BABA-651735 format. One line per field, with one value per residue (C-alpha): x negated, y, z negated; residue in three letters. Coordinates in steps of 0.02 Angstrom, whole numbers, plus 50000, padded with zeros to 5 digits. Layout:
<pts>
X: (X_...)
Y: (Y_...)
Z: (Z_...)
residu: (ALA_...)
</pts>
This chain:
<pts>
X: (49963_50128_50180_50366_50391_50231_50267_50455_50578_50648_50780_50727_50770_50776_50908_51068_51022_50972_51116_51249_51191_51090_50928_50848_50762_50675_50830_50925_50805_50809_50989_50986_50807_50758_50738_50592_50589_50451_50425_50332_50237_50333_50166_50038_49893_49903_49826_49934_49929_50059_50195_50343_50459_50548_50713_50715_50673_50847_50939_51037_50975_50797_50669_50499_50405_50225_50095_49914_49860_49964_49874_49744_49565_49568_49736_49686_49545_49570_49650_49533_49448_49492_49374_49209_49101_48928_48999_49132_49014_49150_49290_49423_49577_49720_49755_49915_49984_49906_49766_49738_49766_49897_49844_50003_50189_50260_50111_50175_50148_50264_50344_50514_50594_50777_50926_50970_50907_51038_50980_50798_50827_50921_50775_50653_50753_50734_50545_50454_50283_50186_50085_49955_49970_49811_49789_49833_49738_49862_49815_49654_49599_49613_49526_49384_49364_49350_49394_49478_49426_49549_49423_49299_49158_49185_49089_49178_49327_49230_49257_49168_49064_49015_48931_48918_48835_48809_48680_48694_48608_48470_48446_48539_48637_48816_48777_48631_48740_48877_48755_48686_48858_48927_49087_49124_49279_49301_49466_49556_49695_49804_49920_50029_50065_50201_50246_50310_50478_50537_50719_50673_50556_50429_50485_50420_50499_50401_50439_50319_50330_50249_50261_50136_50067_50113_50167_50280_50292_50401_50341_50398_50222_50122_49988_50049_49883_49790_49922_49900_49713_49734_49860_49752_49601_49693_49788_49645_49737_49663_49712_49803_49921_49982_50105_50157_50298_50350_50537_50621_50539_50637_50497_50321_50230_50072_50132_50151_49974_49901_49870_49901_50018_50032_50201_50131_50024_50131_50291_50206_50113_50277_50358_50217_50228_50417_50440_50580_50599_50567_50609_50578_50643_50590_50721_50708_50639_50508_50454_50431_50330_50234_50203_50073_50074_49964_49921_49860_49700_49619_49501_49374_49327_49182_49172_49060_49108_49072_49178_49266_49314_49193_49151_48964_48968_49102_49077_49223_49228_49372_49438_49545_49667_49664_49771_49732_49653_49565_49626_49611_49446_49418_49487_49603_49469_49350_49483_49517_49334_49297_49458_49450_49352_49499_49483_49347_49161_49094_48923_48877_48987_48964_49096_49086_49219_49241_49376_49448_49543_49704_49838_49960_50013_49870_49842_49832_49865_50035_50083_49952_49827_49724_49749_49891_49773_49630_49736_49810_49634_49565_49717_49737_49554_49586_49732_49628_49492_49620_49695_49525_49475_49647_49653_49792_49787_49784_49636_49532_49574_49531_49362_49321_49393_49288_49298_49359_49189_49109_49191_49140_49106_49006_49057_48904_49006_49042_49226_49334_49284_49099_49066_49018_49160_49154_49305_49336_49447_49559_49596_49630_49642_49775_49872_49872_49932_50075_50121_50125_50240_50351_50379_50377_50225_50195_50379_50393_50355_50511_50614_50550_50592_50770_50793_50724_50855_50984_50902_50823_50643_50556_50381_50288_50157_50039_49937_49814_49747_49645_49692_49580_49687_49663_49540_49461_49398_49515_49689_49743_49885_49950_50056_50143_50253_50366_50447_50607_50510_50519_50370_50333_50220_50153_50034_49979_50016_50185_50329_50421_50527_50396_50475_50344_50471_50499_50327_50237_50369_50342_50156_50183_50316_50208_50050_50139_50264_50416_50582_50574_50731_50625_50501_50516_50400_50357_50253_50193_50214_50055_50134_50130_49970_49847_49714_49756_49717_49882_49994_49924_49817_49919_49835_49971_49981_49794_49744_49883_49938_49768_49750_49916_49865_49703_49798_49919_49771_49712_49886_49906_49739_49784_49957_49885_49755_49886_50006_49869_49850_50037_50057_49893_49842_49695_49730_49678_49822_49952_50056_50188_50350_50506_50438_50394_50218_50219_50103_50075_50174_50275_50411_50490_50336_50342_50346_50440_50330_50439_50378_50199_50218_50277_50131_50009_50050_50018_50146_50168_50354_50492_50601_50710_50714_50595_50470_50465_50365_50217_50212_50073_50166_50232_50145_49973_49847_49666_49597_49426_49480_49546_49727_49661_49499_49347_49353_49538_49689_49865_50002_50019_49961_49819_49748_49658_49573_49533_49393_49343_49171_49253_49418_49505_49561_49734_49772_49914_49975_50134_50217_50370_50477_50551_50670_50651_50804_50764_50872_50865_50695_50771_50661_50747_50660_50736_50626_50496_50382_50256_50127_50052_49913_49906_49834_49942_50118_50185_50360_50388_50554_50476_50331_50454_50548_50387_50350_50525_50523_50352_50407_50555_50436_50320_50463_50498_50317_50309_50470_50547_50454_50334_50297_50311_50218_50225_50074_50117_50105_50293_50360_50504_50591_50588_50754_50835_50942_50785_50660_50719_50719_50773_50942_50984_51039_50861_50768_50753_50775_50601_50547_50408_50286_50153_49976_49891_49704_49682_49558_49407_49381_49519_49593_49765_49698_49811_49792_49898_50052_50131_50071_50059_50222_50186_50005_50009_50182_50129_49998_50124_50259_50133_50071_50248_50305_50148_50180_50359_50321_50150_50098_49960_50021_49884_49975_50107_50245_50333_50510_50626_50597_50409_50421_50535_50405_50266_50360_50374_50200_50087_49933_49859_49724_49858_49955_49913_50005_50176_50253_50196_50188_50084_49951_49956_49802_49817_49653_49630_49551_49429)
Y: (48525_48476_48579_48557_48739_48824_48883_48864_49009_49009_49144_49289_49249_49432_49484_49426_49527_49682_49677_49658_49805_49705_49800_49900_50054_50195_50302_50157_50162_50278_50332_50471_50521_50703_50752_50844_50963_51066_51243_51217_51342_51427_51482_51380_51479_51603_51660_51638_51806_51777_51657_51737_51617_51745_51734_51545_51510_51543_51422_51299_51123_51175_51065_51124_51224_51182_51268_51223_51321_51205_51047_50963_50953_50786_50818_50993_50926_50891_50723_50581_50565_50382_50324_50420_50402_50470_50558_50645_50785_50907_50803_50905_50854_50951_50988_50909_51086_51219_51321_51495_51448_51351_51269_51202_51231_51114_51108_51094_51250_51232_51080_51098_50969_50986_50886_50841_50872_51005_51112_51082_51145_51297_51339_51321_51450_51574_51561_51699_51665_51814_51758_51851_51770_51722_51680_51497_51374_51271_51144_51064_51205_51340_51228_51200_51387_51413_51597_51565_51434_51322_51300_51442_51322_51209_51279_51267_51177_51015_50892_50747_50708_50533_50457_50272_50205_50033_50024_49916_49748_49838_49966_50113_50231_50268_50436_50363_50217_50336_50441_50283_50210_50206_50294_50420_50501_50636_50691_50740_50654_50709_50629_50741_50732_50617_50539_50382_50450_50291_50275_50298_50440_50436_50429_50405_50360_50356_50300_50329_50223_50325_50178_50068_50207_50118_50194_50107_50186_50136_50205_50183_50138_50020_49996_49978_49919_50068_50189_50109_50138_50317_50359_50283_50382_50548_50535_50462_50302_50128_50025_49889_50022_50069_49965_50007_49919_49939_49902_49872_49997_50068_50069_50135_50124_50193_50354_50268_50198_50363_50357_50450_50574_50729_50672_50501_50583_50735_50638_50515_50659_50753_50595_50579_50762_50765_50594_50562_50469_50579_50543_50624_50569_50651_50734_50728_50904_50873_50717_50813_50956_50875_50692_50635_50642_50559_50535_50709_50689_50758_50648_50694_50544_50512_50340_50259_50099_49988_49940_49801_49924_49855_49988_50019_50164_50250_50411_50475_50631_50640_50791_50731_50842_50783_50924_51024_50884_50716_50608_50448_50495_50474_50299_50352_50422_50280_50155_50253_50260_50076_49998_50097_49963_49845_49675_49737_49706_49880_49903_50043_50140_50303_50381_50542_50618_50776_50777_50952_51043_51133_51219_51077_50925_50804_50656_50478_50310_50283_50114_50080_50193_50268_50123_50198_50342_50223_50114_50265_50325_50156_50102_50270_50252_50080_50148_50293_50174_50066_50218_50280_50113_50067_49908_49823_49884_49706_49663_49801_49738_49559_49618_49690_49558_49472_49288_49150_49067_49229_49224_49273_49435_49574_49746_49821_49945_49969_49948_50038_49913_49954_49784_49733_49738_49558_49483_49310_49229_49264_49224_49386_49314_49191_49333_49431_49282_49255_49439_49454_49304_49367_49541_49488_49593_49515_49527_49710_49786_49703_49762_49939_49936_49878_50014_50147_50097_50144_50312_50250_50278_50135_50111_49975_49997_49892_49910_49792_49804_49721_49754_49731_49649_49573_49705_49669_49677_49547_49494_49367_49251_49162_49004_48921_48767_48771_48628_48647_48609_48786_48865_49047_49143_49317_49429_49608_49682_49763_49735_49862_49746_49633_49470_49427_49339_49218_49190_49173_49049_48951_48942_48885_48758_48686_48677_48600_48489_48565_48628_48814_48840_48800_48940_49120_49263_49425_49563_49734_49714_49743_49652_49493_49521_49659_49645_49692_49816_49850_49826_49908_49867_49711_49620_49537_49368_49356_49413_49364_49218_49136_49182_49098_48945_48935_48952_48815_48704_48718_48681_48533_48460_48475_48402_48249_48227_48233_48122_47996_47964_47943_47832_47741_47775_47857_48042_48004_47882_48011_48133_48264_48252_48354_48400_48223_48155_47978_47839_47839_47698_47669_47803_47721_47751_47936_48076_48242_48397_48459_48313_48342_48523_48462_48342_48480_48573_48467_48520_48506_48543_48470_48614_48497_48316_48344_48438_48288_48195_48311_48301_48217_48057_48028_47906_47837_47980_47931_47970_47998_48148_48318_48354_48494_48441_48552_48679_48646_48753_48707_48727_48687_48848_48919_49083_49108_49252_49272_49390_49386_49421_49538_49577_49459_49527_49500_49552_49577_49648_49743_49786_49890_49935_50110_50212_50401_50498_50599_50745_50752_50668_50559_50408_50242_50079_49938_49796_49771_49619_49573_49436_49428_49327_49327_49152_49025_49086_49064_49114_49149_49237_49361_49392_49431_49547_49639_49656_49716_49844_49903_49923_50027_50138_50147_50200_50339_50393_50386_50476_50564_50590_50734_50860_51034_51174_51356_51471_51518_51339_51318_51146_51184_51016_50965_50874_50727_50849_50911_50767_50649_50462_50321_50243_50063_50126_50185_50033_49900_49714_49647_49486_49402_49260_49200_49143_49054_49067_49028_49132_49032_49156_49099_48932_48964_49023_49175_49354_49506_49557_49705_49844_49750_49811_49996_50006_50005_50077_50256_50188_50070_50203_50328_50198_50158_50339_50383_50236_50292_50476_50482_50616_50592_50576_50636_50673_50590_50592_50644_50713_50733_50921_50896_50773_50895_51033_50916_50880_51065_51119_50969_51028_50922_50853_50791_50699_50518_50515_50450_50321_50149_49969_49899_49862_50035_50079_50265_50343_50475_50631_50649)
Z: (49764_49840_49991_49972_49925_49983_50160_50148_50182_50005_49981_49872_49692_49637_49762_49673_49519_49616_49740_49606_49503_49378_49409_49269_49336_49244_49231_49152_49004_48854_48832_48703_48742_48755_48937_49017_49163_49241_49302_49464_49567_49709_49784_49879_49808_49665_49502_49347_49259_49125_49067_48975_48883_48776_48870_48850_48669_48598_48714_48607_48637_48683_48595_48656_48789_48832_48941_48973_48820_48708_48764_48653_48713_48804_48883_48937_49043_49229_49269_49315_49483_49499_49636_49640_49794_49835_49988_49882_49832_49779_49705_49617_49518_49442_49259_49190_49182_49291_49214_49284_49469_49565_49727_49806_49799_49668_49551_49371_49265_49115_49033_48950_48835_48792_48731_48910_49086_49124_48979_49022_49199_49134_49020_49165_49260_49117_49106_49201_49273_49339_49491_49593_49765_49856_50039_50065_50173_50275_50407_50462_50577_50443_50319_50442_50476_50287_50295_50126_49998_49907_49767_49745_49706_49859_50009_50174_50092_50121_49981_50065_50218_50272_50424_50465_50621_50696_50834_50989_51009_51106_50968_51048_50940_50992_51070_51169_51226_51283_51385_51466_51507_51686_51631_51494_51421_51289_51210_51050_50953_50808_50679_50574_50387_50319_50151_50066_50002_49913_49864_49680_49637_49498_49316_49139_48973_48810_48632_48487_48330_48192_48072_48162_48272_48433_48597_48723_48895_49042_49207_49386_49438_49547_49415_49236_49163_49235_49172_49002_49002_49064_48928_48792_48853_48871_48706_48606_48560_48538_48690_48590_48522_48696_48796_48974_49063_49245_49252_49419_49536_49681_49807_49799_49967_49885_49805_49636_49634_49571_49383_49283_49361_49250_49186_49135_49001_48960_48922_48801_48719_48692_48622_48495_48444_48430_48352_48477_48641_48793_48974_49142_49310_49471_49580_49768_49795_49661_49754_49916_49841_49699_49742_49867_50058_50190_50374_50432_50531_50689_50792_50923_51029_51148_51228_51357_51450_51599_51748_51651_51516_51388_51259_51259_51139_51033_50935_50831_50724_50600_50507_50361_50266_50085_50015_49858_49754_49772_49625_49728_49806_49992_50014_50157_50275_50228_50283_50442_50489_50452_50519_50681_50779_50756_50841_50958_50977_51010_51087_50966_50847_50756_50646_50548_50439_50339_50206_50186_50049_50094_49989_50013_49914_49879_49994_49927_50012_50092_50167_50298_50206_50345_50465_50570_50611_50651_50764_50851_50890_50949_51048_51133_51181_51255_51355_51419_51477_51566_51654_51707_51783_51851_51747_51653_51474_51408_51519_51441_51268_51316_51380_51209_51091_50959_51005_50887_50879_50819_50646_50518_50611_50529_50591_50507_50404_50219_50179_50049_49914_49936_50016_50192_50319_50377_50465_50392_50524_50673_50854_50947_51124_51063_50980_51142_51243_51120_51122_51311_51321_51179_51252_51435_51482_51652_51697_51650_51823_51894_51745_51768_51953_51920_51789_51906_52033_51901_51865_51704_51647_51556_51485_51393_51259_51156_50997_50910_50734_50598_50417_50266_50131_49959_49904_49733_49604_49528_49471_49343_49305_49151_49158_49011_49004_48851_48759_48860_49019_49086_49172_49128_49246_49211_49307_49280_49449_49477_49598_49704_49810_49890_49829_49698_49589_49731_49806_49640_49584_49745_49711_49531_49578_49716_49609_49459_49549_49464_49533_49571_49466_49313_49349_49290_49337_49246_49325_49271_49083_48983_48836_48938_49036_48997_49131_49309_49448_49534_49684_49840_49993_50038_49894_49788_49874_49897_49723_49602_49710_49698_49514_49475_49575_49476_49312_49367_49406_49226_49159_49276_49224_49040_49067_49154_49017_48878_48972_49008_48821_48798_48951_48923_49102_49188_49231_49410_49425_49376_49477_49436_49533_49494_49323_49271_49247_49314_49366_49554_49629_49468_49463_49310_49202_49168_49042_49066_49064_48921_48816_48870_48814_48644_48628_48674_48513_48355_48224_48038_48045_48153_48211_48314_48368_48513_48405_48289_48420_48387_48197_48100_48059_48236_48350_48313_48322_48305_48131_48210_48313_48259_48312_48424_48508_48500_48642_48668_48621_48568_48696_48880_48958_49059_49120_49284_49372_49555_49606_49790_49859_49985_50070_50187_50356_50428_50606_50727_50890_50930_51095_51135_51284_51274_51377_51392_51447_51605_51546_51356_51330_51196_51159_51131_51086_51189_51130_50996_50976_50841_50830_50656_50575_50385_50368_50277_50245_50069_50123_50309_50278_50157_50275_50414_50297_50259_50445_50487_50347_50402_50582_50524_50426_50575_50689_50566_50571_50761_50804_50654_50491_50465_50329_50405_50316_50369_50362_50182_50122_50103_50144_50263_50259_50076_50078_50164_50262_50350_50335_50471_50445_50560_50524_50564_50735_50774_50710_50846_50826_50793_50878_50780_50803_50683_50717_50571_50548_50363_50265_50206_50063_49945_49890_49965_50133_50131_50190_50149_50247_50157_50272_50436_50511_50496_50553_50745_50779_50822_50942_51022_51046_51113_51237_51294_51309_51407_51521_51550_51577_51658_51533_51405_51227_51112_50950_50844_50791_50950_50955_51105_51103_51105_51248_51340_51319_51374_51534_51572_51521_51550_51644_51783_51668_51547_51681_51712_51877_51921_51808_51858_51806_51666_51798_51876_51979_51942_51886_51752_51826_51680)
residu: (MET_THR_THR_ARG_LEU_PHE_GLY_GLU_PRO_VAL_ARG_ARG_ARG_GLU_ASP_PRO_ARG_LEU_LEU_THR_GLY_GLY_GLY_ARG_TYR_LEU_ASP_ASP_ILE_GLY_GLU_GLY_ALA_PHE_GLU_ALA_ALA_PHE_VAL_ARG_SER_PRO_HIS_ALA_HIS_ALA_VAL_ILE_ARG_ASP_ILE_ASP_VAL_SER_ALA_ALA_ILE_ASP_VAL_GLU_GLY_LEU_VAL_ALA_ILE_TYR_THR_TRP_GLU_ASP_LEU_PRO_ALA_ARG_LEU_ALA_GLU_PRO_LEU_PRO_LEU_LEU_ILE_PRO_HIS_PRO_ALA_LEU_THR_HIS_GLY_ARG_THR_ALA_HIS_PRO_LEU_ALA_ARG_ASP_VAL_VAL_ARG_HIS_VAL_GLY_GLU_PRO_VAL_VAL_MET_VAL_VAL_ALA_ARG_ASP_ARG_TYR_LEU_ALA_GLU_ASP_VAL_CYS_ALA_LEU_ILE_GLU_VAL_ASP_TYR_GLU_PRO_LEU_THR_PRO_VAL_VAL_GLY_ILE_GLU_ARG_ALA_ARG_ARG_ALA_GLU_THR_LEU_VAL_HIS_ARG_ASP_VAL_PRO_GLY_ASN_VAL_GLY_ALA_HIS_LEU_VAL_GLN_GLU_VAL_ARG_SER_ALA_THR_GLY_LEU_GLY_ALA_ARG_GLU_ALA_ILE_GLU_ALA_ALA_PRO_TYR_ARG_LEU_GLU_PHE_GLY_LEU_ASP_ILE_GLU_ARG_SER_ALA_ALA_THR_PRO_LEU_GLU_GLY_ARG_GLY_VAL_HIS_ALA_ARG_TRP_ASP_ALA_GLY_ASP_ARG_SER_LEU_ARG_VAL_HIS_SER_SER_THR_GLN_THR_SER_THR_SER_VAL_ARG_MET_ALA_ILE_ALA_ALA_LYS_LEU_GLY_LEU_PRO_LEU_PRO_GLN_VAL_GLU_VAL_VAL_ALA_PRO_ASP_VAL_GLY_GLY_GLY_PHE_GLY_VAL_LYS_ILE_VAL_HIS_PRO_TRP_PRO_GLU_GLU_VAL_LEU_VAL_PRO_TRP_ALA_ALA_MET_LEU_LEU_GLY_HIS_GLU_VAL_ARG_TRP_THR_GLU_ASP_ARG_ARG_GLU_HIS_PHE_VAL_SER_SER_ALA_HIS_GLU_ARG_ALA_GLN_ALA_HIS_HIS_VAL_ARG_VAL_GLY_PHE_ASP_ASP_ARG_GLY_ARG_VAL_LEU_GLY_LEU_ASP_VAL_THR_ILE_LEU_HIS_ASP_HIS_GLY_ALA_TYR_THR_PRO_TYR_GLY_ILE_ILE_VAL_PRO_ILE_ILE_THR_SER_THR_GLN_LEU_PRO_GLY_PRO_TYR_ARG_LEU_GLY_ALA_TYR_ARG_VAL_GLU_PHE_SER_SER_LEU_TYR_THR_ASN_THR_VAL_GLN_VAL_THR_PRO_TYR_ARG_GLY_ALA_GLY_ARG_PRO_GLN_ALA_VAL_PHE_CYS_MET_GLU_ARG_THR_MET_ASP_ARG_ILE_ALA_ARG_HIS_LEU_GLY_LEU_ASP_ARG_THR_ALA_VAL_ARG_GLU_ALA_ASN_PHE_ILE_GLN_PRO_GLU_GLU_PHE_PRO_TYR_ASP_GLN_GLY_LEU_THR_PHE_GLN_ASP_GLY_ARG_PRO_LEU_ILE_TYR_ASP_SER_GLY_ASP_TYR_PRO_ALA_SER_LEU_ARG_MET_LEU_LYS_GLU_LEU_VAL_GLY_TRP_ASP_ASP_PHE_PRO_ALA_LEU_ARG_GLU_ARG_ALA_ALA_GLY_GLN_GLY_ARG_ARG_LEU_GLY_ILE_GLY_ILE_GLY_CYS_TYR_VAL_GLU_GLY_THR_GLY_VAL_GLY_PRO_TYR_GLU_GLY_GLY_HIS_VAL_GLN_ILE_THR_SER_ASP_GLY_ARG_VAL_HIS_VAL_SER_THR_GLY_LEU_THR_SER_GLN_GLY_GLN_GLY_HIS_GLU_THR_VAL_PHE_ALA_GLN_ILE_ALA_ALA_SER_GLU_LEU_GLY_VAL_PRO_ILE_GLU_ARG_VAL_SER_VAL_VAL_THR_GLY_ASP_THR_ARG_ARG_PHE_GLY_TYR_ALA_VAL_GLY_THR_PHE_ALA_SER_ARG_ALA_ALA_VAL_MET_SER_GLY_ASN_ALA_ILE_ALA_LEU_ALA_CYS_GLY_LYS_VAL_ARG_GLU_LYS_ALA_LEU_ARG_ILE_ALA_SER_ASP_ALA_LEU_GLU_ALA_ASP_PRO_GLY_ASP_LEU_GLU_ILE_VAL_ASP_GLY_VAL_VAL_ARG_VAL_VAL_GLY_SER_PRO_GLY_ALA_GLY_LEU_PRO_LEU_ALA_THR_VAL_ALA_VAL_LEU_SER_ASN_PRO_LEU_ARG_TYR_ALA_PHE_ASP_ALA_GLU_ALA_GLY_ARG_ALA_THR_GLN_PHE_ALA_GLY_THR_PRO_SER_PRO_ASP_ARG_PRO_PRO_VAL_ALA_GLU_GLY_ASP_GLU_PRO_GLY_LEU_GLU_GLY_ARG_GLY_TYR_TYR_SER_PRO_ILE_ARG_SER_THR_PHE_ALA_SER_GLY_MET_HIS_ALA_ALA_ILE_VAL_GLU_THR_ASP_PRO_LEU_THR_ALA_GLU_ILE_ARG_ILE_LEU_ARG_TYR_ALA_VAL_VAL_HIS_ASP_CYS_GLY_ASN_LEU_ILE_ASN_PRO_MET_ILE_VAL_GLU_GLY_GLN_ILE_HIS_GLY_GLY_VAL_ALA_GLN_GLY_VAL_GLY_GLY_ALA_LEU_TYR_GLU_ARG_MET_VAL_TYR_ASP_GLU_HIS_GLY_GLN_LEU_LEU_ASN_ALA_SER_PHE_MET_ASP_PHE_LEU_MET_PRO_TYR_ALA_THR_GLU_VAL_PRO_HIS_VAL_GLU_THR_ALA_HIS_LEU_ARG_THR_PRO_SER_PRO_LEU_ASN_PRO_LEU_GLY_VAL_LYS_GLY_ALA_GLY_GLU_ALA_GLY_VAL_ILE_PRO_VAL_SER_ALA_VAL_ILE_ALA_SER_ALA_VAL_GLU_ASP_ALA_GLU_GLY_ILE_ARG_ILE_ASP_ARG_MET_PRO_ILE_SER_PRO_SER_GLU_LEU_PHE_ASP_LEU_ARG_ARG_SER_ALA_SER_PRO_ASP_ARG_ARG_THR_GLY_GLN_THR_GLY_SER_ALA_THR_SER_LEU_LEU_ARG_ASN_THR_GLN)
</pts>
């Protein structure tokens, strides 16, 4: 493999098309299609007593109205529970249209199809649904009390309960180790609910061809192959008769990994029934009240440690709010519970979680997927230990780090993929040294003192994390070189802005020795590649990147073999440079890959002058060999699959300096630094872009974004007027540095990077605000009004003492 392009900051190839309006999104597809709209529940919990459509049926332009009773048998069943787990003892999923009971505001009850969306919405307004309201369960505490049940057959509102424990080297359980430790702390932590809110909501377009009984579906999804299989199963169609294409997708961040959403089966079903194209695009309020949320968890922490701050025992109990349904299983709390130890060697660790039903929108992974909660818990614990002992916060972390020589390091837990959680590589002490230098940690006390002289209040915070990436089971890639010398790459996973068109082209160009301009990339189209898992869990570069590299290896080997016959040279003496196969050391003796592609496909007919070189009377083929050798195939193409034995683990550390206004309690980020290790970098510029975008999203989650429900289960801020997001003015400049510890688990030595930026931000900001204010920060996000109230009402046991330097000797009173 040449390294001329692998590792280079190649500019994103997709940007000119997208920035000049050349993108093709879901709503650009299907002009003239019938449009769908949905009557959605205004209640968080209610019985459906009757649906009256009489006032709507005479509206001109109405095509159809469907309720649950109209659905065929397979479609009328609950939607799939995608990831079963033994601990998920009471998994529940919704029906495509509500049957008998609605369990959150926004649940679809009636589907309307009309000539256009305006008419469909008008018809929805005329349909009367008679509800009998029931008492809703809102929030973790009410779910835990279980005075009302979200599902009558789920005792205590507990969908799942799981305990994992790793004993100490001396055989002590976590609780025993804590009791035996010289120091102990006990406290609670909370993270509130948030959501992905991508620029483009969900959407589906379907076209049924009655002639050949084929269905083509476009969906704004992160997993086109899985949507395809779900549609085929629900509609009773043979898989080869269903095609699913993900066009340009305007962001996903996890919410579009669920499959199928109700609309992804209802819209194709309606298209088949009506014999006409049907389309639905989600409006913004629909996205807030009917798509997935995440984050909400409450943690109870008990920790025991020694005088150096080394954790001897850690016991964490997690209450996880998974909303009304569990279509994606319990992946989020599993990730939280297993990623919580981070880069640390804990003496003994016990984690227990209960996943609870509430009458709110279902919870599925959102960028970070349980890790922001885990890091908030672990890093707040590290800060509390440092405060209690009067140690520098970085010193406590150093005392607990897994050391470079200890890799691979088995944490003794079972990860989200059902496999052992074993860290493959890393150097956490080096990351911390780099971060301290980057942010100026040791110089901060002098900076704080100068600011205090000006009446300003500054604090510094830190957060460390480890992120499981490249989760299996597999991804594939197909590579073809055509007779014009172009390289065509396809893979089944989808793209939502990550830069796949660029990085996959870099891999192919580097592996094949061709100019990147000759490489094209297609993702998310089941017509081009039918086997895939999807884009999530920071897995694209690890999974599809390695699969494409393996496919390129097959193509390269075949190209050298074919060229060796034409050049009368040994394949081992050949190389590919700038798209030409040539003899090493003899640049003049070469054959373009375009010609090799022609020779790879023996022809009877000459379609053009170049094709004539592959016909039966050209050259001097051996009469003793068939034109296509046994076990070979015509054409210069190859297919490769990468399936890892387990996930690879990226890591990183963030630090921030914040200023809190003494009067208004406004929180401003003055400086933000990131050190990140994702192994070998395919494209450093794209990795930095991923980190910067993640930090922006993390700032939103730390200071602005939250889903606010009232006691009736009504989402109070279901619009961008009320759901706050950071603007460019609130997102700090991000200083980045990269540490490279290549993964030994895959040929490219890469780890994922897509979620890295968002994971530790809440922990970092909480650490910095606490350092500035001298008041414990136990829940996130935090707003100026909340900080203002904390200043007024903080009890003595919540105060950490006066604001001090990063090496403050103040002791916690607990």
